[in-house]
C-alpha positions as YAML, in Angstrom:
chain: A
units: angstrom
residues:
- id: 1
  name: UNK
  ca: [96.72, 71.46, 101.33]
- id: 2
  name: UNK
  ca: [95.23, 72.87, 97.82]
- id: 3
  name: UNK
  ca: [91.94, 71.60, 97.30]
- id: 4
  name: UNK
  ca: [92.07, 68.89, 93.99]
- id: 5
  name: UNK
  ca: [89.70, 71.44, 91.83]
- id: 6
  name: UNK
  ca: [92.34, 74.79, 92.39]
- id: 7
  name: UNK
  ca: [94.00, 74.74, 89.43]
- id: 8
  name: UNK
  ca: [90.61, 74.28, 87.75]
- id: 9
  name: UNK
  ca: [89.14, 76.99, 89.31]
- id: 10
  name: UNK
  ca: [92.96, 78.79, 88.86]
- id: 11
  name: UNK
  ca: [93.21, 78.61, 85.14]
- id: 12
  name: UNK
  ca: [89.62, 80.09, 85.01]
- id: 13
  name: UNK
  ca: [90.79, 83.09, 85.26]
- id: 14
  name: UNK
  ca: [89.10, 83.85, 88.75]
- id: 15
  name: UNK
  ca: [90.64, 87.02, 91.06]
- id: 16
  name: UNK
  ca: [91.42, 85.69, 93.83]
- id: 17
  name: UNK
  ca: [89.38, 87.69, 95.88]
- id: 18
  name: UNK
  ca: [87.11, 85.33, 93.74]
- id: 19
  name: UNK
  ca: [88.72, 82.39, 94.13]
- id: 20
  name: UNK
  ca: [88.92, 82.67, 97.56]
- id: 21
  name: UNK
  ca: [85.18, 83.84, 97.79]
- id: 22
  name: UNK
  ca: [85.33, 80.04, 96.38]
- id: 23
  name: UNK
  ca: [87.36, 78.15, 99.00]
- id: 24
  name: UNK
  ca: [86.49, 80.38, 101.94]
- id: 25
  name: UNK
  ca: [90.21, 81.24, 102.36]
- id: 26
  name: UNK
  ca: [91.84, 84.51, 103.11]
- id: 27
  name: UNK
  ca: [93.56, 86.69, 99.87]
- id: 28
  name: UNK
  ca: [96.78, 85.43, 101.52]
- id: 29
  name: UNK
  ca: [95.75, 81.73, 101.67]
- id: 30
  name: UNK
  ca: [94.87, 81.72, 97.38]
- id: 31
  name: UNK
  ca: [98.98, 83.61, 96.89]
- id: 32
  name: UNK
  ca: [100.16, 80.66, 99.13]
- id: 33
  name: UNK
  ca: [98.51, 77.73, 96.89]
- id: 34
  name: UNK
  ca: [99.81, 80.44, 93.79]
- id: 35
  name: UNK
  ca: [103.24, 80.42, 94.72]
- id: 36
  name: UNK
  ca: [103.19, 76.77, 96.10]
- id: 37
  name: UNK
  ca: [101.44, 75.08, 93.55]
- id: 38
  name: UNK
  ca: [103.86, 77.12, 90.83]
- id: 39
  name: UNK
  ca: [101.44, 79.06, 88.53]
- id: 40
  name: UNK
  ca: [101.87, 82.40, 87.22]
- id: 41
  name: UNK
  ca: [99.67, 85.06, 86.96]
- id: 42
  name: UNK
  ca: [97.79, 85.46, 83.95]
- id: 43
  name: UNK
  ca: [98.02, 89.55, 82.19]
- id: 44
  name: UNK
  ca: [94.96, 89.01, 80.76]
- id: 45
  name: UNK
  ca: [93.16, 88.16, 84.25]
- id: 46
  name: UNK
  ca: [89.81, 89.58, 84.73]
- id: 47
  name: UNK
  ca: [89.42, 92.52, 85.90]
- id: 48
  name: UNK
  ca: [86.15, 94.09, 87.62]
- id: 49
  name: UNK
  ca: [86.66, 97.79, 87.47]
- id: 50
  name: UNK
  ca: [84.52, 99.97, 84.68]
- id: 51
  name: UNK
  ca: [87.46, 102.17, 83.55]
- id: 52
  name: UNK
  ca: [90.65, 101.68, 81.41]
- id: 53
  name: UNK
  ca: [94.18, 102.63, 82.59]
- id: 54
  name: UNK
  ca: [94.54, 105.39, 82.94]
- id: 55
  name: UNK
  ca: [97.18, 107.29, 79.73]
- id: 56
  name: UNK
  ca: [100.57, 109.26, 81.23]
- id: 57
  name: UNK
  ca: [98.63, 112.17, 80.35]
- id: 58
  name: UNK
  ca: [95.88, 111.24, 82.73]
- id: 59
  name: UNK
  ca: [98.33, 110.51, 85.42]
- id: 60
  name: UNK
  ca: [100.55, 113.70, 85.02]
- id: 61
  name: UNK
  ca: [96.90, 115.58, 85.27]
- id: 62
  name: UNK
  ca: [95.80, 113.95, 88.43]
- id: 63
  name: UNK
  ca: [99.14, 113.49, 90.48]
- id: 64
  name: UNK
  ca: [101.19, 116.24, 89.55]
- id: 65
  name: UNK
  ca: [98.84, 118.67, 88.75]
- id: 66
  name: UNK
  ca: [95.67, 118.38, 91.13]
- id: 67
  name: UNK
  ca: [98.71, 116.79, 93.65]
- id: 68
  name: UNK
  ca: [96.09, 113.71, 93.96]
- id: 69
  name: UNK
  ca: [97.59, 111.26, 95.73]
- id: 70
  name: UNK
  ca: [97.37, 107.25, 94.66]
- id: 71
  name: UNK
  ca: [94.87, 106.70, 96.81]
- id: 72
  name: UNK
  ca: [92.80, 109.84, 95.81]
- id: 73
  name: UNK
  ca: [93.79, 108.34, 91.48]
- id: 74
  name: UNK
  ca: [93.08, 104.53, 92.94]
- id: 75
  name: UNK
  ca: [89.57, 104.98, 94.08]
- id: 76
  name: UNK
  ca: [88.92, 106.62, 90.87]
- id: 77
  name: UNK
  ca: [90.44, 103.91, 89.14]
- id: 78
  name: UNK
  ca: [88.69, 101.06, 91.56]
- id: 79
  name: UNK
  ca: [92.59, 100.23, 92.30]
- id: 80
  name: UNK
  ca: [95.08, 99.59, 95.09]
- id: 81
  name: UNK
  ca: [97.92, 102.81, 96.37]
- id: 82
  name: UNK
  ca: [100.00, 100.72, 95.14]
- id: 83
  name: UNK
  ca: [98.47, 99.43, 91.88]
- id: 84
  name: UNK
  ca: [98.53, 103.66, 91.16]
- id: 85
  name: UNK
  ca: [101.96, 103.41, 92.54]
- id: 86
  name: UNK
  ca: [103.21, 100.48, 90.20]
- id: 87
  name: UNK
  ca: [101.95, 102.48, 86.64]
- id: 88
  name: UNK
  ca: [103.65, 105.59, 88.27]
- id: 89
  name: UNK
  ca: [106.75, 104.93, 88.78]
- id: 90
  name: UNK
  ca: [106.76, 102.92, 84.91]
- id: 91
  name: UNK
  ca: [105.58, 106.15, 83.46]
- id: 92
  name: UNK
  ca: [108.49, 108.04, 85.93]
- id: 93
  name: UNK
  ca: [106.40, 110.21, 87.04]
- id: 94
  name: UNK
  ca: [106.98, 109.92, 90.58]
- id: 95
  name: UNK
  ca: [110.01, 111.16, 90.26]
- id: 96
  name: UNK
  ca: [108.75, 114.24, 88.50]
- id: 97
  name: UNK
  ca: [106.97, 115.33, 91.19]
- id: 98
  name: UNK
  ca: [109.74, 114.84, 93.99]
- id: 99
  name: UNK
  ca: [111.64, 117.17, 91.35]
- id: 100
  name: UNK
  ca: [109.02, 119.18, 91.48]
- id: 101
  name: UNK
  ca: [108.44, 119.56, 95.32]
- id: 102
  name: UNK
  ca: [112.09, 120.17, 96.11]
- id: 103
  name: UNK
  ca: [112.14, 123.35, 94.35]
...
């Protein structure tokens, strides 16, 4: 059951981690509550990072030229490898690396 204060805290733009700490539940439970309540995550949610998203040029340099993995790039920008993979896909850099390694 979703706590009555969940909507109020969710609208404060807290991260899923912060919400899970408040309610002493897993992040997965928070995700289920969000879906159950029909909420959509606002793109302006608070990030706990000290670096902005990398530019296409920065990602190109790290991923293509330095051959860094998504996990390594993620650790540099304090995000998950999944987030980095999303960035790479959005910027069409995954296709470049695939073409470059098949030669």
